[in-house]
N, C-alpha and C positions, 0 to 999 in steps of 0.2 A: 519717741517712746519715753514713758515716764517711770517705768518700773520693770524689773526683770520678769515679774509674774503677770504682767498685762501685755499680752502679745496680739499681733494682728489677726490671729485666728484664721478664718476662712479667706480673709482678704489676700494673704500671702499666697495661698494656693490658687486663688482666682487669678492673680497676676502671673504666677509661674505657668499655669495651664495655658495662658494666652501669649506667652513669650515676652512679657513686659520685663524691663529691668526694674527690680524692686529692691529698695534699700531702706533700712531703718536707721534713725539717729537716736541713740540713747542719751538724750540731753542731760539726764540726771547724773551721768558719769563725767560730764564736762566736755563731751564730744561736740565739736563745732557743727552748726547747722550748715547745710549746703546753700549755695547761692540760688536765689529764686530763678535765675536764668536757666539753670540746668534741671529744674523740676517741672514736669509737665502736669502732674496731678498730686496734690498734697493731701495726705490723710493724717489727721491729728488724733492720736490715741488718748485713752483715758489714763488715769493715774491717781495716786493718793494725795497729790498736791492740791492746793486751792489758790486761785487768783486773788482771793480775799486776803491771802498772806503772801503776796508776791515778793515782799522783801526777804522772805525765807527761801525763796526759790527764784533767784535773779535770772536764771536761764529762761524762765517763762516769758520775761520781757523780750528776749531775743526771738522767741517763737511768735509772739504777738507781732513783732516787726516783720518777720518773714510772711506771716499770714496777710498782713496789711499790704505788703508789696505784691503778693500774688493776686490779691483781690483787685488791685489796680491794674494788673496785667491781664485780668479777665481769665484767669486759669481756674480749673475746677478744684474745689476744696471740700472735703468732708471731715467732720469732727464728731467724735463720740465722747460723751460724758465730759471730762475735763477738756477734751478737744473742742467740744461745742462751746464751752465757756470761754476758751481762748479766742475762738472765732468772734464771738459776741464782743469780747473786750477789744479786739482789733477794729470792730465796727462802732466802738464808742459806748457799748452797753455794759454796765458793771455786773459782775457776778453777784448773785443774791443767795441767801439761805433758803433752801426749799422748805415749804410748810411742814413737810414730813420727810424723814429719812426713808429711802426706799432701797431695800436690798432683797432681791429675789425676783421671781417671775410673776409679773402683774400686767394687766392690760393697759394699753394706751388707747386713746380715742382720737380719731382725726377730727379736726375742725372743718368748717366749710371750705377754707382755703386748702386744707390737707386733702379733702375729697376731690378737689379740682387740680391738685398738684400733678405735674407731668409724670412724676415717678410714683407718688403714693396713691394716686387715684386707682391703681390696680390692686391696692391692698383692701382688706375688709375695713369696715368703718371702725371696728375695734379689734385689736389683736394683741397677743401676749408677747412680751419681750423680757430680757433680763435688765434689771435695774441695779445700780450699785452707787449710790450717791447721797450726799448730805446737802450739796449746793445745787444751784441751777443757773443757767445763763439768763442774763437780761435779754429782752427782745430788742434788737437794734432798730433804730428808726429806719423805716422803709422796708423792713423784713416782714415776711408773712409767718404768723404762728400756725404751725401745721398740726400739732398734736398736744394733748394734755392727758393727765391721769388724775385719779382721785387725790393722790398725795402730792402732786407737783403740776402746777399750771403751765409750765414751760418745758415741754418734752421734745419739741422739734421746731425748727424754723428754717426758712429759706431766704437767702438774700440774692437779689437778681435772679439769674437763671442757672447758676452753677456753683453756688455756695450753700452747703447744707450743714446744719448743726443738729445732732441728735443727743439729747441727754441720756437716752437709754442705749442699750447695746444690742446690735444685731449680728455682730461679727464673731462672737465666741463659738467655739466648739466645746463638746463635753470635756475633752482633754485639756483645753486651755482654761476652763473654769476651775479645775482641780487645784492648780497652784494659787489661784486667787483665793479660794476657800482656805488654803493652808497659811497664806501670808497676810490675810486681812481679817483675822479672827475677831478683832475688836469691833469690826463693823457688823458682826452678827449678834450684837446685843439685842435682846428682844424688844420689839416695838410694833406699832400698829401695822407697818408694812415691811417687816423683816421676816424672812423665812429661815427655816433650818437648812443646813447643808443637804439633808435628805430630800427635802422638798425641792431645793434648787436643782439637784441632780436628777430629779424626776422619779425618786423611789416611792413616792406616795401619790395617790390621786387626791385632787382637790375639787370639792363640790361636784364630784362625778364627771368632771370634764373629760371627754373622750381622749384628749391629747395626753392627759395624765395616765389614763388607762393604757394608751398606746405605749407610753414610756415604760410602764411596768412590764408590758408584753414584749418589749424590745423592738417595737416598730419606730420608725423615724417620725411618722406623723399618724394622727388618728385617721380613721377611714373618712371622716368628714372632711379632713384636709388632705385627702389623697395619699394616705399613709401606705407604706410598703415595709416589708421586713428589712431590718438592717441593724446597725449598731449605734444609732444616734440618740434616740430619745428626742425630746422636743427641741433640743438646742443644736442639733447637727446630725446630718445623715452620714451614711457610710462613705460618701464622696466628700464630706467636709462642708457641705452646703447648708446654710441656715434655711430650713424649710418652714418651720412653724410660723403660722401667721401670714405667709405669703400667698397662700392658695385662695383664689377669689371665687371659687366654685364655677367659674366660667367654663372650665373643661367639662364639668358634670352637666352643665346646661347644654353644651354642644352634644354630649353623648346622648342626652335625653331626646334632643331633636333628631339626631341620627337614628336612634332606635325607633322613634315614631315613624320616620320615613321608611325604615326597613319593614316595620309592621304593615305599612300601607302596601309596599311592594309585595310582601309575603301574601297579603290577602289577594292581590291581583294574580300572583303566581298560583296560589292554591285554587283560585276559581278556574284557572285554565288547566292545571295539572296538579291536584292536591297531593297525590301520592309521591310525586317525584322530588319535590323540593321542600315540603313542609317542615320536616324534622331539622334539616340543615338550617333553614332560615330561622326557626324557633330558637335554636341554640345561639346563633349569632345575635339575634335581636334582644335576647335577655341577658347577654354578657355585660358586665360593668367595666370592661377594659376598653 
């Protein structure tokens, strides 16, 4: 980890719920990194540092070495924001300045490789995520570019089959965003792709998007994205899971097919005994649950 105000968010809860041993190393405090041999899955978090100024943050070199070692050991690695940049550095691709600073909730779009990626292929072609960056990773030789945005061409990449770098954030919860807003005020200087804290926390609707409306109404997701009442807004639900953008509408497609079949059965039942089962079948067939 690279700052006290940038936490693992839902990742920690995910690990705890599944009984995994989860430990973080605040390298910015001088704490030594673990040996690669004792790490099964490495998650490299974001932070205010930049690999473009690595002499100011010498501990980043140690992280790059650890990442490189784990890549050689074929262990899974995921990096967010600065973490994605460090993974790219370990693979020989230098960090670059992003064409636009992005701070706020904006869409990313999958590339052709992204739409075929084993993980991202279940995502919509475009979905909204949290951005908080000035820089972006270079794309390593042999890596697949998975996503881009209007302000940043390098939003996600995959190397081999178990190394992923995401310039954007999918891990925050609403609670974990609050200290980020409080401690990174300078990043909120107005720009083409910088939102206000109110927009980031979901207090306003943007372009009438139903997920913004859902946030105002206290739902974790808009109805289009399978929303339910809760305490999350678009960045996290009551269980701490990042839901926004992950719903592919496959469930609704299944429900439509099921309802169509129920209507067919209902017609057959009504033809045989219309007074016995018609009302019950009508209520079930028209339910959206």
